[in-house]
C-alpha positions in Angstrom: -43.4 -63.7 16.4 -41.2 -61.0 16.7 -41.8 -58.0 14.8 -38.9 -56.6 12.5 -38.7 -52.8 12.8 -37.9 -50.7 9.9 -35.0 -48.5 10.4 -35.8 -44.7 9.2 -32.8 -43.1 7.2 -31.0 -40.6 9.3 -31.8 -37.1 8.0 -28.1 -35.3 7.6 -27.7 -31.9 8.2 -25.1 -31.5 5.7 -27.6 -30.4 3.2 -28.9 -27.2 4.9 -25.4 -26.3 5.9 -23.7 -26.5 2.3 -25.2 -23.0 0.7 -24.1 -21.3 4.1 -20.6 -22.8 3.6 -20.6 -21.6 0.1 -21.8 -17.9 1.2 -19.2 -17.4 3.5 -16.5 -18.6 1.0 -17.9 -16.4 -1.7 -18.0 -13.6 1.1 -14.0 -14.3 1.8 -13.3 -14.7 -1.9 -15.0 -11.6 -2.7 -13.5 -9.6 0.5 -10.0 -10.5 -0.7 -10.4 -9.9 -4.4 -11.7 -6.5 -3.4 -8.9 -5.6 -1.0 -6.3 -6.8 -3.5 -7.8 -4.4 -6.3 -8.0 -1.3 -3.7 -4.4 -1.9 -2.8 -3.5 -2.2 -6.2 -5.0 1.3 -7.1 -3.7 2.9 -3.9 -0.2 2.2 -4.7 0.6 4.8 -7.3 3.4 6.4 -8.9 3.1 10.0 -10.2 5.6 11.7 -11.9 6.3 15.6 -12.5 8.6 17.9 -13.5 11.9 18.0 -16.0 13.5 15.3 -17.5 16.2 17.5 -18.1 20.1 15.7 -17.7 20.8 18.1 -14.9 18.3 17.6 -12.4 17.3 16.4 -8.7 14.9 13.4 -8.5 12.7 13.4 -5.5 11.4 10.3 -4.7 8.7 10.5 -1.8 6.6 7.5 -0.1 4.3 7.8 2.9 5.6 5.7 5.8 2.7 6.0 8.1 0.0 8.6 8.8 -0.9 10.1 12.3 -4.7 10.6 12.2 -4.8 12.4 15.3 -2.5 15.0 14.2 -3.3 15.0 10.7 0.3 14.5 9.4 1.9 12.0 7.2 5.2 10.9 8.0 7.2 10.7 4.7 10.6 9.0 3.4 12.1 11.6 1.0 14.9 10.4 -1.2 16.7 13.3 -3.1 19.1 12.0 -5.9 21.0 14.5 -8.1 21.5 13.6 -11.9 24.0 14.9 -14.3 26.2 18.0 -13.5 24.7 18.5 -10.1 25.7 14.8 -9.0 29.4 13.8 -8.1 31.1 11.6 -10.8 30.2 8.1 -9.8 28.1 8.9 -7.0 24.8 9.8 -5.5 26.2 12.9 -3.6 25.1 16.3 -4.9 28.0 18.6 -6.1 26.3 21.6 -4.2 24.4 21.9 -1.2 20.9 21.5 -1.3 17.7 23.0 0.5 14.6 20.6 0.6 11.9 22.9 1.2 8.8 21.8 3.3 5.6 23.8 5.4 6.4 26.2 7.5 4.2 24.6 10.2 6.6 21.5 10.5 10.1 22.0 10.5 10.8 24.4 7.9 13.5 24.0 5.1 15.6 21.1 5.1 19.5 21.5 4.4 21.4 19.1 2.8 25.3 19.6 2.6 
């Protein structure tokens, strides 16, 4: 007589791994969402000054920060408006001087 062996069903290891995979996916999604929210909050624009027709608009953006030297590198764009600008162009009609802190480079003359 031959004995028929009953086969035991194999237990899969998929079931215990599923919560761990879901936790990893949730952590990545949460981190991405927080990073996106932080970037949106830090990319802010602030306005100050006058809206007079004859003025110079100064836009400054931080390019990078030297943490060791505690200095930011800025890109500054000065745009004259009204009577301070050439007709049809972005050039000023008079010499401009951008004042900076004396510890770095001093004032920046713009002919």
